[in-house]
C-alpha positions in Angstrom: 0.0 8.0 21.7 0.2 4.5 23.4 0.3 1.3 21.4 -3.3 0.5 22.4 -4.6 3.9 21.3 -2.7 3.6 18.1 -4.4 0.2 17.4 -7.8 1.7 18.2 -7.1 4.7 16.0 -6.0 2.4 13.1 -9.2 0.3 13.4 -11.3 3.5 13.4 -9.4 4.8 10.4 -10.0 1.6 8.5 -13.8 1.9 8.8 -13.6 5.6 7.9 -11.6 4.9 4.7 -14.1 2.2 3.7 -17.0 4.6 4.2 -15.3 7.3 2.2 -14.6 4.9 -0.6 -18.2 3.8 -0.7 -19.3 7.4 -0.9 -16.8 8.4 -3.6 -17.3 5.3 -5.7 -21.1 5.6 -5.6 -21.0 9.3 -6.4 -18.5 8.6 -9.3 -21.0 6.0 -10.8 -23.9 8.4 -10.2 -22.1 11.0 -12.4 -21.6 8.4 -15.1 -25.3 7.5 -14.8 -26.3 11.2 -15.4 -24.2 11.3 -18.5 -25.8 8.1 -19.9 -29.2 9.2 -18.6 -29.4 6.2 -16.1 -28.4 7.9 -12.8 -30.3 5.5 -10.4 -29.2 2.4 -12.1 -25.5 3.5 -12.1 -25.8 4.7 -8.5 -27.0 1.2 -7.4 -24.3 -0.5 -9.5 -21.6 1.8 -7.9 -23.0 1.2 -4.4 -23.0 -2.6 -4.9 -19.5 -2.8 -6.3 -18.1 -0.5 -3.6 -19.7 -2.4 -0.8 -18.5 -5.8 -2.2 -15.0 -4.3 -2.8 -14.8 -2.9 0.8 -15.8 -6.1 2.5 -13.6 -8.1 0.1 -10.6 -5.9 0.8 -11.1 -6.5 4.5 -11.1 -10.3 4.3 -8.9 -10.9 1.2 -6.6 -7.9 1.0 -3.6 -10.0 1.8 -4.2 -12.4 -1.1 -4.9 -9.6 -3.5 -1.8 -7.7 -2.5 0.4 -10.8 -2.7 -1.0 -11.6 -6.2 -0.4 -8.0 -7.3 3.2 -8.1 -6.0 3.9 -11.4 -7.7 4.9 -13.0 -4.4 5.2 -16.7 -3.8 5.4 -18.7 -0.6 8.9 -19.0 0.9 10.0 -22.5 1.7 11.8 -23.0 5.0 14.4 -25.2 3.3 15.3 -22.6 0.6 15.0 -19.5 2.8 16.1 -20.9 6.1 17.8 -17.7 7.4 14.8 -15.6 6.4 12.5 -18.1 8.3 14.6 -18.2 11.5 15.0 -14.4 11.5 11.3 -13.9 11.4 10.8 -16.7 14.0 13.2 -14.9 16.4 11.6 -11.5 15.9 8.1 -12.9 16.3 9.1 -14.3 19.7 10.8 -11.1 20.7 7.7 -9.0 19.7 5.2 -11.5 21.2 3.4 -12.1 17.9 2.4 -15.3 16.1 4.7 -16.5 13.4 3.4 -14.9 10.1 3.3 -16.6 6.8 6.4 -15.8 4.7 6.5 -14.9 1.0 9.2 -13.8 -1.4 9.3 -11.7 -4.6 11.9 -12.6 -7.2 13.4 -9.1 -7.7 16.9 -7.8 -7.3 15.7 -4.5 -5.7 16.0 -4.9 -1.9 12.6 -4.3 -0.3 9.9 -5.8 2.0 6.4 -5.3 3.2 3.8 -6.8 5.6 0.1 -7.4 5.0 -2.9 -9.1 6.6 -5.9 -7.9 8.6 -4.5 -8.8 12.1 -1.6 -10.6 13.8 -3.2 -14.0 13.3 -3.5 -13.5 9.5 -0.2 -11.6 9.0 2.2 -12.0 6.1 5.8 -10.8 5.8 7.2 -10.6 2.3 10.7 -9.8 1.2 12.4 -9.5 -2.2 15.2 -11.9 -3.1 17.4 -8.8 -3.5 16.9 -7.9 0.2 17.7 -11.4 1.4 20.9 -11.5 -0.8 22.2 -8.0 -0.1 21.6 -7.5 3.6 23.3 -9.0 6.6 21.5 -11.0 9.3 21.3 -8.0 11.7 20.0 -5.8 8.9 17.3 -8.3 7.9 16.2 -8.6 11.5 15.8 -4.8 11.7 13.6 -4.8 8.5 11.5 -7.8 9.8 11.1 -6.1 13.2 9.9 -3.0 11.4 7.3 -5.0 9.4 6.2 -6.9 12.5 5.6 -3.5 14.2 3.2 -2.6 11.4 1.4 -5.9 12.1 1.3 -5.3 15.9 0.0 -1.7 15.5 -2.6 -2.8 12.9 -1.0 -0.5 10.3 -1.2 -3.4 7.8 -5.0 -3.5 8.1 -5.3 0.1 7.0 -2.5 -0.1 4.4 -3.7 -3.3 2.8 -7.4 -2.1 2.5 -6.2 1.2 1.1 -4.2 -0.7 -1.5 -7.2 -2.7 -2.7 -9.7 0.2 -2.7 -7.3 2.6 -4.4 -6.5 0.0 -7.1 -10.2 -0.6 -7.7 -11.0 3.1 -8.1 -8.1 3.6 -10.4 -8.9 0.5 -12.5 -12.5 1.5 -13.0 -11.6 5.1 -13.9 -9.1 3.9 -16.5 -11.5 1.4 -17.9 -14.2 4.0 -18.4 -11.7 6.4 -20.0 -10.6 3.8 -22.5 -14.2 2.9 -23.2 -15.1 6.5 -24.0 -11.9 7.0 -26.0 -12.2 3.9 -28.2 -15.9 3.6 -28.2 -16.5 7.2 -29.4 -19.1 9.6 -28.1 -21.9 8.3 -30.4 -24.5 10.2 -32.3 -27.0 10.2 -29.5 -24.5 11.8 -27.2 -23.2 14.6 -29.5 -26.4 16.6 -29.0 -25.8 16.8 -25.2 -24.3 19.7 -23.4 -20.6 19.8 -24.3 -19.8 21.5 -21.0 -21.1 18.6 -19.1 -19.1 16.2 -21.2 -15.9 18.2 -20.4 -16.8 18.1 -16.7 -17.4 14.4 -16.9 -13.9 13.9 -18.4 -12.4 16.1 -15.7 -14.0 13.9 -13.1 -12.5 10.8 -14.8 -9.0 12.4 -14.8 -9.2 13.6 -11.2 -10.4 10.3 -9.8 -6.9 8.6 -9.9 -5.5 11.7 -8.2 -8.1 11.4 -5.5 -7.1 7.7 -5.1 -3.5 8.8 -4.6 -4.6 11.4 -2.0 -6.4 8.6 -0.2 -3.1 6.7 0.0 -1.4 9.9 1.5 -4.1 10.0 4.2 -2.4 6.9 5.6 0.0 9.0 7.7 3.7 8.8 7.0 4.2 8.9 10.8 3.5 5.2 10.8 6.9 4.6 9.3 8.7 6.5 12.1 6.7 4.6 14.7 7.5 1.3 13.1 11.2 2.3 13.0 11.1 3.1 16.7 9.2 -0.1 17.5 11.8 -2.1 15.5 14.6 -0.7 17.8 12.6 -1.7 20.9 12.4 -5.3 19.5 16.0 -5.7 18.3 17.7 -3.3 20.7 19.9 -2.4 17.8 19.1 0.8 15.9 22.1 0.4 13.6 20.7 -2.8 12.1 17.7 -1.0 10.6 19.7 2.1 9.8 22.3 0.0 7.8 19.4 -1.8 6.1 17.8 1.4 5.0 21.1 2.7 3.7 21.6 -0.4 1.6 18.0 -0.4 0.4 18.1 3.3 -0.6 21.5 2.9 -2.4 20.0 0.6 -4.9 19.5 2.7 -8.0 16.6 1.0 -9.8 12.9 0.5 -9.1 11.3 -2.9 -8.6 10.5 -4.5 -12.0 6.9 -5.6 -11.4 4.9 -3.7 -8.9 1.9 -1.5 -8.8 1.5 2.1 -7.5 -1.6 0.9 -5.6 0.6 -1.2 -3.2 3.7 1.1 -3.2 2.9 2.5 0.2 3.1 -1.0 1.8 6.9 -1.4 1.2 9.5 -0.3 3.7 10.9 2.0 0.9 9.2 3.4 -2.2 9.6 0.6 -4.8 8.8 3.1 -7.6 11.8 5.4 -7.1 12.5 7.7 -10.0 15.8 9.6 -10.0 14.5 11.9 -12.7 12.0 13.6 -10.3 13.4 16.3 -8.1 13.7 15.2 -4.4 11.5 18.0 -3.2 8.6 17.2 -5.5 9.0 13.5 -4.9 9.0 13.9 -1.1 5.9 16.0 -1.3 3.8 13.3 -3.0 5.6 10.3 -1.6 3.8 7.8 0.7 7.1 7.4 2.6 9.0 9.9 4.7 12.6 10.8 3.4 14.7 7.8 4.1 17.7 10.1 5.0 15.6 11.5 7.9 14.7 8.0 9.1 18.4 6.9 9.1 19.4 10.1 10.9 16.9 9.5 13.7 17.9 5.8 14.0 21.6 6.7 14.3 20.8 9.2 17.0 19.1 6.7 19.2 
């Protein structure tokens, strides 16, 4: 697949994901409406919220993601090496200089967001900037800029916002039912339907996770390869991934809805078996990525 076909595919995938989200969200609200005996009203409400959320995620996903991650603008004076490294890699990749943000967290990690190269953002943790060498940082930045160039960030950022919306609404409804009680007028209704309704509420966050997984993990391998083409140094990114993966602890303040944006899973949990974790991870095994890079 060429770069141009990859870009076209990612744009098409973006619109498909938005359409699927509108369908699922509206259907979810319709089921709620049936339970509360107001199906048409809830269907309209779900359709309205999902459409607004979809368009909002397209134009404001970068701001929402940065706010969720707790990122702040990176000043050129304080993070001069970070700024110049991104500037050099932008020139090498033929992309406009993105806006730079940092997250105050000791865990080394980074991500990119934005709907296109002209509205791109590259964000790194303070841990990454402190622990990695210059060549390692350049490899990570080239990886993130490859996501920007291939329009991966458009798909990933929109998925982050839509998945977060779906999970938040599901959690809110579950809490409302739990603390609000079923009510006398609802106790006479079919208990089987009530059980099915609860099953739908429980399954919805799982569906949201599956939507994240539809954003193919192949994009990470493509971005790794593109990073090497930009830097001409596969060992820089390989060394960076080794240092990032060797850090034992997860990031302090991050959300599962944006975990797939990072170069490495920020929610790493050593208590979960590697086989199970890899099966449901939005990232390919980092050992495999390092092996491929060192073989180049």
